[in-house]
C-alpha positions as CSV (number, residue, x, y, z in Angstrom):
1,X,-5.2,114.4,26.1
2,X,-8.3,113.2,28.1
3,X,-8.1,110.7,31.1
4,X,-9.8,108.3,29.0
5,X,-7.4,108.3,26.2
6,X,-4.4,108.4,28.9
7,X,-5.8,105.2,30.3
8,X,-6.1,103.5,27.0
9,X,-2.5,104.2,26.3
10,X,-1.3,103.3,29.5
11,X,-3.1,99.8,29.2
12,X,-2.1,98.9,25.9
13,X,1.6,99.9,26.9
14,X,1.5,97.7,29.7
15,X,-0.2,94.9,28.0
16,X,2.7,95.5,25.0
17,X,5.4,95.1,27.7
18,X,3.6,91.9,29.3
19,X,3.5,90.5,25.6
20,X,7.0,91.2,24.9
21,X,8.0,89.8,28.3
22,X,5.8,86.3,27.8
23,X,7.1,86.0,24.3
24,X,10.6,86.2,25.3
25,X,10.0,83.4,28.0
26,X,7.6,81.4,26.0
27,X,10.6,80.9,23.3
28,X,13.4,80.3,26.0
29,X,11.5,77.7,27.9
30,X,11.6,74.1,27.4
31,X,13.4,70.9,27.3
32,X,16.4,72.6,25.6
33,X,17.5,75.9,27.7
34,X,17.6,79.0,25.7
35,X,18.5,82.3,27.0
36,X,16.7,85.3,26.6
37,X,19.8,86.8,24.8
38,X,19.9,83.9,22.4
39,X,16.2,84.2,21.7
40,X,16.7,87.9,20.9
41,X,19.8,87.3,18.6
42,X,18.1,84.4,16.8
43,X,15.2,86.6,15.9
44,X,17.4,89.6,14.8
45,X,19.7,87.4,12.8
46,X,16.5,85.8,11.3
47,X,15.6,89.2,9.7
48,X,18.9,89.8,8.3
49,X,20.5,91.8,11.6
50,X,23.5,90.0,12.8
51,X,24.4,90.4,16.2
52,X,26.7,88.8,18.9
53,X,23.6,87.7,21.2
54,X,23.0,84.7,18.0
55,X,23.1,81.4,19.2
56,X,26.3,79.5,18.4
57,X,25.1,76.1,17.4
58,X,22.6,75.4,14.5
59,X,20.8,73.1,17.0
60,X,19.6,76.3,19.2
61,X,18.7,78.2,16.1
62,X,16.5,75.3,14.5
63,X,14.9,74.5,17.4
64,X,13.7,78.3,17.8
65,X,12.9,78.7,14.2
66,X,11.4,75.4,13.1
67,X,9.5,75.0,16.9
68,X,9.3,77.4,19.3
69,X,9.0,80.7,17.2
70,X,6.0,79.4,15.2
71,X,4.2,78.2,18.2
72,X,4.9,81.6,19.9
73,X,3.3,83.3,17.1
74,X,0.5,81.1,16.8
75,X,-0.5,81.7,20.3
76,X,-0.2,85.6,19.8
77,X,-2.7,85.2,16.8
78,X,-5.0,82.9,18.4
79,X,-5.3,84.7,21.6
80,X,-5.6,88.1,19.6
81,X,-8.4,86.6,17.3
82,X,-10.5,85.0,20.1
83,X,-10.5,88.1,22.2
84,X,-11.7,90.6,19.1
85,X,-14.2,88.0,18.3
86,X,-15.3,88.0,21.7
87,X,-15.6,91.6,22.1
88,X,-17.3,91.7,18.6
89,X,-20.1,89.3,20.1
90,X,-20.6,91.4,23.2
91,X,-21.3,94.3,21.0
92,X,-23.5,93.1,18.7
93,X,-25.3,91.5,21.5
94,X,-25.4,94.2,23.9
95,X,-24.3,91.9,26.2
96,X,-20.9,91.5,28.2
97,X,-21.7,87.5,28.5
98,X,-21.8,87.0,25.2
99,X,-19.0,84.9,23.7
100,X,-18.2,83.1,20.0
101,X,-19.4,80.0,20.8
102,X,-22.8,81.5,20.9
103,X,-23.3,81.4,17.6
104,X,-22.0,77.8,16.8
105,X,-18.5,78.5,15.6
106,X,-16.8,76.1,18.2
107,X,-19.3,73.4,18.1
108,X,-19.4,73.7,14.5
109,X,-15.4,73.2,14.1
110,X,-15.4,70.5,16.5
111,X,-17.9,68.6,14.5
112,X,-16.0,69.5,11.1
113,X,-12.7,68.3,12.5
114,X,-14.3,65.2,14.0
115,X,-16.1,64.5,10.3
116,X,-12.4,64.7,8.7
117,X,-10.9,62.2,11.5
118,X,-13.4,59.6,11.5
119,X,-14.3,59.2,7.7
120,X,-10.5,59.3,6.8
121,X,-10.7,62.5,4.8
122,X,-7.8,64.0,7.0
123,X,-5.4,61.0,5.3
124,X,-2.9,62.1,8.2
125,X,-2.7,65.6,7.1
126,X,-3.1,68.5,9.6
127,X,-4.1,71.1,7.1
128,X,-7.2,68.6,6.2
129,X,-8.6,68.7,9.6
130,X,-8.1,72.4,9.8
131,X,-9.7,73.0,6.8
132,X,-12.7,70.9,8.1
133,X,-12.5,72.6,11.0
134,X,-12.6,76.2,9.4
135,X,-15.7,75.1,7.0
136,X,-17.7,73.9,9.9
137,X,-17.4,76.8,12.0
138,X,-18.1,79.0,9.6
139,X,-20.9,76.7,8.0
140,X,-22.7,76.5,11.3
141,X,-22.4,80.2,11.9
142,X,-24.2,80.9,8.6
143,X,-26.5,78.3,9.3
144,X,-27.8,79.8,12.8
145,X,-27.6,83.4,11.2
146,X,-30.1,82.1,8.3
147,X,-32.4,80.2,10.8
148,X,-32.5,83.1,12.9
149,X,-33.6,85.7,10.2
150,X,-37.0,86.4,9.8
151,X,-39.0,89.4,7.8
152,X,-35.5,90.7,6.6
153,X,-34.1,91.3,10.2
154,X,-32.6,89.3,13.1
155,X,-33.8,89.3,16.9
156,X,-30.9,88.8,19.1
157,X,-33.2,86.7,21.2
158,X,-34.1,84.5,18.2
159,X,-30.4,84.5,17.3
160,X,-29.4,83.3,20.8
161,X,-31.9,80.7,21.0
162,X,-31.1,79.4,17.4
163,X,-27.7,79.4,18.4
164,X,-28.4,77.0,21.5
165,X,-30.3,74.6,19.4
166,X,-28.0,74.3,16.7
167,X,-25.1,73.9,19.2
168,X,-26.9,70.9,20.8
169,X,-27.6,69.3,17.2
170,X,-23.7,69.7,16.5
171,X,-22.9,68.1,20.2
172,X,-25.2,65.4,19.1
173,X,-23.4,64.8,15.7
174,X,-20.0,64.9,17.5
175,X,-21.2,62.2,20.1
176,X,-22.3,60.1,17.2
177,X,-18.8,60.5,15.6
178,X,-17.3,59.6,18.6
179,X,-19.5,56.6,19.1
180,X,-19.0,55.2,15.4
181,X,-15.3,56.1,15.6
182,X,-12.5,54.0,16.4
183,X,-10.6,54.1,19.1
184,X,-7.6,55.9,17.4
185,X,-10.1,58.4,16.2
186,X,-11.6,58.8,19.6
187,X,-8.6,59.7,20.9
188,X,-7.6,62.1,18.4
189,X,-11.1,63.8,18.7
190,X,-10.6,64.5,22.3
191,X,-7.3,65.9,22.0
192,X,-8.3,68.2,19.4
193,X,-11.2,69.4,21.4
194,X,-8.9,70.1,24.7
195,X,-6.7,72.5,22.4
196,X,-3.3,72.4,22.1
197,X,-0.3,74.4,20.1
198,X,1.9,71.5,19.6
199,X,3.3,71.0,16.2
200,X,2.7,74.6,15.1
201,X,4.4,75.2,11.5
202,X,5.3,78.5,9.8
203,X,2.6,77.7,7.0
204,X,-0.2,77.4,9.6
205,X,0.8,80.7,11.2
206,X,0.4,82.2,7.8
207,X,-2.7,81.4,6.9
208,X,-3.9,82.2,10.7
209,X,-2.2,85.4,10.5
210,X,-3.9,86.8,7.1
211,X,-7.5,85.9,8.6
212,X,-6.7,87.2,11.9
213,X,-5.3,90.3,10.5
214,X,-8.2,90.8,8.0
215,X,-11.0,90.2,10.7
216,X,-9.3,92.6,13.1
217,X,-8.9,95.1,10.9
218,X,-12.7,94.8,9.9
219,X,-13.7,95.0,13.6
220,X,-11.6,98.1,14.3
221,X,-13.4,99.9,11.1
222,X,-16.7,99.3,12.5
223,X,-15.8,100.1,16.2
224,X,-17.6,103.4,15.7
225,X,-20.7,101.9,14.8
226,X,-20.8,99.5,17.7
227,X,-20.5,102.7,19.9
228,X,-23.7,103.9,18.1
229,X,-25.3,100.4,18.7
230,X,-24.8,100.4,22.5
231,X,-27.4,103.4,22.4
232,X,-30.0,101.0,21.3
233,X,-31.0,99.7,17.5
234,X,-33.6,102.3,17.1
235,X,-30.9,105.2,18.4
236,X,-28.2,103.9,16.2
237,X,-30.7,103.3,13.1
238,X,-31.9,107.0,13.2
239,X,-28.0,107.9,13.4
240,X,-27.4,106.2,10.0
241,X,-26.4,102.8,11.3
242,X,-27.6,99.9,9.1
243,X,-28.1,97.5,12.0
244,X,-28.9,94.5,10.2
245,X,-25.9,94.9,7.7
246,X,-23.7,95.6,10.8
247,X,-25.0,92.3,12.1
248,X,-24.5,90.4,9.3
249,X,-21.0,91.6,8.6
250,X,-19.7,91.2,12.3
251,X,-21.2,87.6,12.7
252,X,-18.8,87.1,9.7
253,X,-16.0,88.8,11.2
254,X,-16.7,86.4,14.6
255,X,-17.0,83.1,12.4
256,X,-13.6,84.2,10.6
257,X,-11.9,84.9,13.5
258,X,-12.8,82.1,15.5
259,X,-12.6,79.5,12.8
260,X,-9.3,80.6,12.0
261,X,-8.2,80.1,15.7
262,X,-9.7,76.9,16.6
263,X,-9.0,75.3,13.2
264,X,-5.5,74.8,14.3
265,X,-5.3,75.1,18.2
266,X,-8.5,73.0,19.1
267,X,-11.0,74.2,21.2
268,X,-9.9,76.9,23.6
269,X,-12.8,78.3,26.1
270,X,-13.3,81.7,28.0
271,X,-10.3,83.8,26.3
272,X,-13.1,85.3,24.0
273,X,-15.3,86.0,27.3
274,X,-13.1,87.0,30.1
275,X,-10.5,89.3,28.1
276,X,-12.8,91.7,26.6
277,X,-15.4,91.6,29.6
278,X,-11.9,92.8,31.7
279,X,-10.9,95.1,29.0
280,X,-14.5,96.9,29.2
281,X,-14.1,97.1,33.1
282,X,-10.7,98.9,32.9
283,X,-11.3,101.0,29.8
284,X,-15.2,101.3,29.7
285,X,-17.2,100.8,26.4
286,X,-15.6,102.8,24.0
287,X,-14.7,100.0,21.5
288,X,-12.0,101.2,19.1
289,X,-9.9,101.1,22.3
290,X,-11.7,98.2,24.0
291,X,-11.0,96.0,20.3
292,X,-7.2,97.0,20.6
293,X,-6.8,96.3,24.2
294,X,-8.7,93.2,23.9
295,X,-6.5,92.1,21.0
296,X,-3.3,92.5,23.4
297,X,-4.8,91.1,26.4
298,X,-6.0,87.8,24.3
299,X,-2.4,87.5,22.8
300,X,-1.0,88.2,26.4
301,X,-3.3,85.5,28.0
302,X,-2.9,82.5,25.6
303,X,1.3,83.1,25.7
304,X,1.6,82.7,29.0
305,X,-0.9,80.6,29.5
306,X,1.1,78.3,26.8
307,X,3.9,78.7,28.9
308,X,2.1,77.1,31.7
309,X,0.7,74.3,29.9
310,X,4.3,73.2,28.7
311,X,6.0,73.8,32.5
312,X,3.4,72.7,35.1
313,X,3.6,69.5,34.6
314,X,7.1,67.9,34.5
315,X,7.8,65.4,31.3
316,X,4.0,66.3,30.1
317,X,2.2,69.1,28.4
318,X,-1.3,70.2,29.9
319,X,-3.8,71.0,26.6
320,X,-4.3,74.7,26.7
321,X,-7.9,74.7,26.5
322,X,-8.2,72.9,29.5
323,X,-5.9,75.0,31.6
324,X,-7.9,78.1,29.9
325,X,-11.1,76.6,31.5
326,X,-9.9,75.7,34.8
327,X,-8.1,79.1,35.3
328,X,-10.9,81.4,33.2
329,X,-13.8,79.6,34.9
330,X,-13.1,80.7,38.5
331,X,-11.9,84.2,37.4
332,X,-14.8,85.1,35.5
333,X,-16.9,84.3,38.4
334,X,-14.8,86.1,40.5
335,X,-15.2,89.2,37.8
336,X,-19.1,88.6,37.9
337,X,-18.9,88.7,41.8
338,X,-17.2,91.8,41.9
339,X,-19.2,93.6,39.5
340,X,-22.5,92.7,41.2
341,X,-21.3,94.0,44.4
342,X,-20.1,97.2,43.0
343,X,-23.3,97.6,40.8
344,X,-26.1,95.7,42.6
345,X,-26.5,93.7,39.7
346,X,-25.2,92.1,37.0
347,X,-24.9,94.9,34.0
């Protein structure tokens, strides 16, 4: 076994242990104190394995299965989806600073959710807001790609600049909806943009799980082609990679992963930027290991971020998107400074 493979195995194992610990802590903490043993017992009993660790009262069991377990599962799925989407973006852009918001997924989702809230299309239904958000994210991403395409191909720089322009337009549309909406709609839009996993239910988890699993699976299948693309578009083409088709499929994967994540959780920043960048520093550029480690790292990050969001302020819950931005911004700046000091540049 090579040193690179050993390092990947060790890193993934460490992330797996951290994720299991985070899941236990996340399910245990809250207004109702629950021991980790009861968490494990409830989970085992729920899948048909009776154990002496199971909670003795129905209140604890219902609190775990109706409130905490769905929320924990959503944090794992959303974190993994955003991190893998970020890794795919960095692969097709050839830039470790790329992230899913570049192609308009987040701004499109925010615009779609705001439109549902202001026009009353939601009718009080979270599913309707999520549906509009998902459609907005995917729709804007496809619009960016269509506008950037010329003469049968897409230049990365053109795609980036088109994404910036469409993001600005979506931001203006969001501002307009905030202006025309009533105070209740404005509060709901602002709260949605800050990101939250509060109120997550199993049907929502099931939707995100299917979309996230499909997106991650496709990304892993494409991983060897991303390795070839890192050699340059011309070299990749000579080696049999259909670069334009790869870019189309990859952007669709990013749109599905990010759209599914933000549709129910709102805008959560920096996960798709920081996690893949950090995993690349640790593991190197091989994309199969990078994508797997990014999925685990994103799940770990968002699980612990959700714990912090629920416990840092007594009697209140911080928006998780706000927390990831407050922590992720300075941390990513530190990573960049560290990399610049070591290499003499921003590569």
